[in-house]
N, C-alpha and C positions, 0 to 999 in steps of 0.2 A: 432405461437406466434408473436405478433407485436413488433415493435422496442422499444416502451416504456416498454413493459413487459419484454423484454430481458434485458434492462438496470436495471429495478427494481429487477429482479431475481438475477442478478450478484451482484448488489450493496448491497442489503439488505437481501433477503430471503436466498441466498447462499453466504453471506458475507464470504470472504476468511479467515478473522481473527476470528470473533466470532462464525461462524458456522463450519468452517473447520479447524480452528487452524493452518493456514498456514501463513508464513511470519512474525512470531512474533519476530524473532531475531532483525530485523530492527525496528519493532514496539517498542521494548524495548530500542534499542540503540540510536535512534535519536530524542526521544520525550522530551528532556530537554527544547527545545525552539520551539515555534510554527512555526517560519520561517523555521527552519531545517525540521520540519515535513511536512510543505507545499511543500517545494522544493522536498523532497524525494518522497512525495505522487504524485506530478505532474510528476516526473521522471518515477515512476512505471506506472502511468496511460499512459504516452506516449509510454513507451516500451510495455506495454500490448496491447494497441490498434494497434500499427503498427506491432508488432510481430504477433498478431492474424490475421491481414489483410494479411501479407505476407505468413504466413503458410497456410491460407485458399486458397490463390491464387494458390499455387502449390500442394495442398493436393491430387489432382488426378494424379499427376506426380511424387510423392515421393514414392520410393519403401519402403515397410513396414520394410524391414531389416535395413534400415538406417534412418527411420523416426525420431527417437529420436535425432540422431546426427545432422540431418538437422535442426530440431527445435531449438536445443541448439545453433547452429551456427547463426541462424537468430536472436534469442533473444540476443545473445552476441553482434551482430553487432549493434542492436538498442541501447543497453545499453551503448556501447562504445560511440555512438553518443551523448547520454545524458551526459555522463561523460565529454566528450570534450566540449560540450556546456557550462556546468557549470564552468569548469576551465577557459573558455575564457570570459564568460560574468558575472559570479557571483563567482569570485575566493574566496572571504571570506567565503561564505556559503559552497563552495566546500571543503575548508580546514577543516571547522567544521564537515562536514559529513565524511571526511576522506575516508577510504576504503569502506564504506557502499554503495556508489553509484555503484562501480564496482561489489559489491556482489549482486546487483539486479539480475545478471546473475544466481546466485544459488538460488534465491527466488523461493520457490515451487509454489507460486501463478502463475507465468508466465508459467511454464511447465504444471501446472494443468489446466489452461485455454486453453493452446495450445492443450492438449490431449482431454479434456472434450468437448471443443466447436469448436475451430478454425479448427481442423482436420476433422470436420463433417459438418460444416455449410458454408454459403456464406461469401465472404469477407466483405460486408457491415455489416451483422449481427455480424461478428467477431470483427469488430471495435467497434460496440456498446457494445458488451459483454465486451471487454477490457476496454472501458471507464467506464462501470458500475462497474466492478471488481476493477478498479483503484480508482474510486470515493469512493467505500466502504472502501477500504484500507486507503485512505487519510482521510476519516471521522474519522476512529478509531484513527489514528495518531494524528490528530488535537484535538480530544476529550481528549486523554491522556495528550498531551503536554499542553493543556489549563490549566488543574489543576496543573500540575507540574510547569509550569512557573509562574502562578499567586500566588501560595502558596510558591514556592521556591525563586522567584525573585521579586514578586510583580508587574510583568509586563505582558503584552499581546502583542505579536509581537514586543517586545523590548520597548514598550511604557509603562512607569510606571503608574500604577493605584493605587497601595497601597504604601503610603509614608513610612517615617521612623517609623511611629507609628505601622506599621505592623511588627510583629516578623517573620523573614524569617524562614521557615521550612527547615532546612538543609537536612532532610531526602528526601524531594522532589527533591533536586538537585542530589542526589545520585542515581545510577542505580537501586538499589532494589525497589525504589518507583514505577518504571514502572511495575514491577511484581505485586505490590499491586493494582495499578490502573487497570491493565489488568484483574486481578482476579475479582475485583469489577464489571467491565464491563461485563465479562463472566457471573457472577452470576446474574446480573440484566437482561441481555438479555435472558438467558436461563430460568430464573424464569418467566419472562413475556411470553415467548414463550410457556412453558409447561402449564402455567395457561390458556392461550388461547386454547391450544389443549384439555385440560380437559373440558372446557366449550363447 
């Protein structure tokens, strides 16, 4: 499989959110604003790519009995770096995301890609797989947050597009709206996929 196919496979065909239903807690928690979603998505992408690279580098030297613990330690190290970077350079966004950046450590996407891909493939391929999986995750977050922010606040990335004439949908500001948006996305993707399979 070439590099482009690896990226496409991780980002779309095996998308961690809509195909594997992983990482949905943060997908529901941080999608009230597009900026929050973008920063969270880039943080996950960074952690996925570099965790995959590191795990792949030492895959042949890691005893099977401690493999999961080593992977968790590597993932935690990269996530801590992401958290420290956000606190140092984007403190306002870091405050809005709250504990969810730190909880990337427990995001099943990272451990899933570590086990499914990085532990079995080369470091370069593992970086590409991580970038693809992170891109797919970020795409889902931005898609959900676009509708939540535009309908709930009348803005996109904090820039107002819908003026006072637009009645703000308070439901879109509340957490349950993320469930509805995610459910609609699941329905659309799976319906499209199964229709293509039937053809």
